[in-house]
N, C-alpha and C positions, 0 to 999 in steps of 0.2 A: 509134744515132748516125747522120748522114747525112753525105755530103760531096756538096756541089753541085758538082763540079767543070767542071761544062757551066755553069755560069752566070757572072755577073758574080763577078770575084773581090775587088771592096773596096766595101765600105758607103760611102756616101756620106756619113755622120753616123751617130748613136747612133740616132735617130729612124728611119733607115732600117732601120738593121740591126734594128730589133725590129718594125717592121711588116713587114721580112721573114721575121725570126724566127717571127711569128704564124702566118704561112702553115701552117707546118710543125707548129701544134700546135692545128690547128681541131678535134682532137677531141675540145681540152678546151673549146671556145666553150657557154656557154650551160647552163654546169652548175651549183648552186648549191653543189656541195661543192668548186670552186676557189678559192683566194686564190695571187693571184703575189706573190711577195717580190722585191724587188728589194734588190742588195748594193750601197751607197752605195759613193762616189758615185756614180762612172759607171754603174752598173749600173741605178740607176732610171729614167731616161729610160728606156731601152730596154724597163725592165719596165712602165712605164706605157704604151707603144704597144702591147704582149703584151695588158694587162690591158682595153685599148680595143677591142682588137680583138674578145677572148673575151670582153667583156663580163661581167668578173670582179674583184673587189674587189683594191686594189692598197696593198702595205704597205711597209712598210720594213724591214729585217733586216739589223743593225750588227754589221761583221766589219770586222776590222782585220789587215793583214798585220804579221808581226814581220821586219823588215827586218835584214839583216846588218848589225851597226855599220861604215860605212865605206863600205857598198855595199847603201845603203837599196833598190834595186830586187829584189837579190836574196832572196827569203823562206827563212827559215830554220823558218816557221811561221805561224802565224793564231791570232785568238782571237776569239771572237765571245761574243753577248749568251747568257746564262747562265753563263758561265764557262768556257766549253769551249777549251781549248789545243790545236792539233795540232803537232807537232813534224816537221819534217822533218830526221829523225836525219843521214841520206846527207849534207847540206849542213853541220849541224853538228860531223858526225865530220871531214870532207873538211878543211873550214876551222878545225877545233880552238876553237871558240867554248867558252868556259868557261860553268859552268851559270849561275854569279852574271849574267856579261853576258846572257843570254836571260834572268833572271829580271828584270834592268833594262829591258829593253825592253818584254818582256810587262806590267811596270807601266806604261812610260809609254804603251803604246797603249791598257791598258784605262782608265785616263783620257781618252783620245781618245773611245774609245767610247763612253763615259757619255756625254762630252759632245753627242755627236753624235746618242744618242739626244733629250738633252733639247731640242736643235736643233729636230732632224725634227720630231718629236711630239708635244714639247711635254707635255700632260696627258693628251692621246689616249691609250687601252689599246691595247695591240697588237692585232692582228687573231688574233681564234680560230682556232689549227692541228690542237685534235684529231678525228681522225676526218675530215679534210677532205686533198682530193687538194693538195697545193702545190708549185707552181713558182717555183724559186730561179731568179732571173733576173740575169745579169751581163754585161758587155759584151765578155766574152771574158775566156779560160782560158790561160797560161804553165804554170806548173807546179800550179796546181790545189789549192795549200794554202789559199785566203783559201775556196773553196766547201768544201771537205773539212771546214773547221771551220764554216762554215756547215748545211751539212746534217746535221753530227753533231748539231748546237746543236736544230734543225728536231725530227730526231728523238727529242728529249728532250719533246717538246711533242705526242709522240703523232698524228701526223697518219696517215691510212689508206695515202699513197704519195707519195713525195721524186720529183719530178722534179726533174734539173739542164736546165736551159735558155739556150743561149750562142750568140751569131752564128756564134764563131768561138775555135777551140782548138787547140793543141797536138793532133795523134791521139793519141799514146802518154798525155796526160792526159785526154782522153774515156776510152779505155780501161780506165784504172786509177780512174777515177770510178763504173764501171760497178756497181764492187763497195762501193760506198757508196749509192749512188741505186736507186731502184726503174728507172729511166730516164733515159739520158742524150741530149738534142735538141742537134743541133750540125749548121747548114748547111754548114758550111765548115772542115774538119778536116784541113789542110796536115799532109804528113810534115814536110816544108820549114817551120819556124815559126820566126822570130824575136823578136816580139814584137807584141803585142794591137793596137796603133797602126799597125803597119805597114799592118793592112787595114781601115783606115779612109780617108777624103780628109780628114776633119775630126775629128781627137781631141782638143779641146781640152778643156780641164780642166773639168770640169761642177762648179760653185758650190754652197754649202751654200742659196741662193736657188733654184737651180734643181730641187734636189731638192724643195723643201718646195714650189715650185709644181707639180712632178709629183705630189705626192699630198695637195695641195688643188684642184688644177685636174677 
């Protein structure tokens, strides 16, 4: 984990964030074993810039946050391709979320995850991950639940190395993810962290169309 405290503290947009993140991943450039996975939707434009700079293949890896009912921005867990579910037991316990409610949210998000896979990839098969170095990219991390689910699901595919790469994240989240990933690359990891969007000048919503464009360009 790195902290670029001496550099610009705001990214212009996701493309700028991806280009600057790629500079911290130069050791992975031009390697035939590297594949870049973007977490939709916002992580895909970032990953596209990383893949372009490293001259590596790009794919999408679907993962969905399990938001607390009534406060969907607060993650109580996440679900990823392959049926991996990660639950933030601390949040669930503190808010008294019943098991049936957690299951209902997970079922709804599973449907959306499957829809997105069809929309983004169509009939194209996913990139092979076995034996490869996989860079898992998002536009930023708050609690890290979504990324944690993605890393565990990627692990199930048998890669040789899993690298979490994000432009910005809460410092504690980066430290905790070190137990799941082989490496965490984060140019900006402030101890004082409110939201991912607060570190971008333009954090507009990424559309399904933009995701498809990134994957086919």
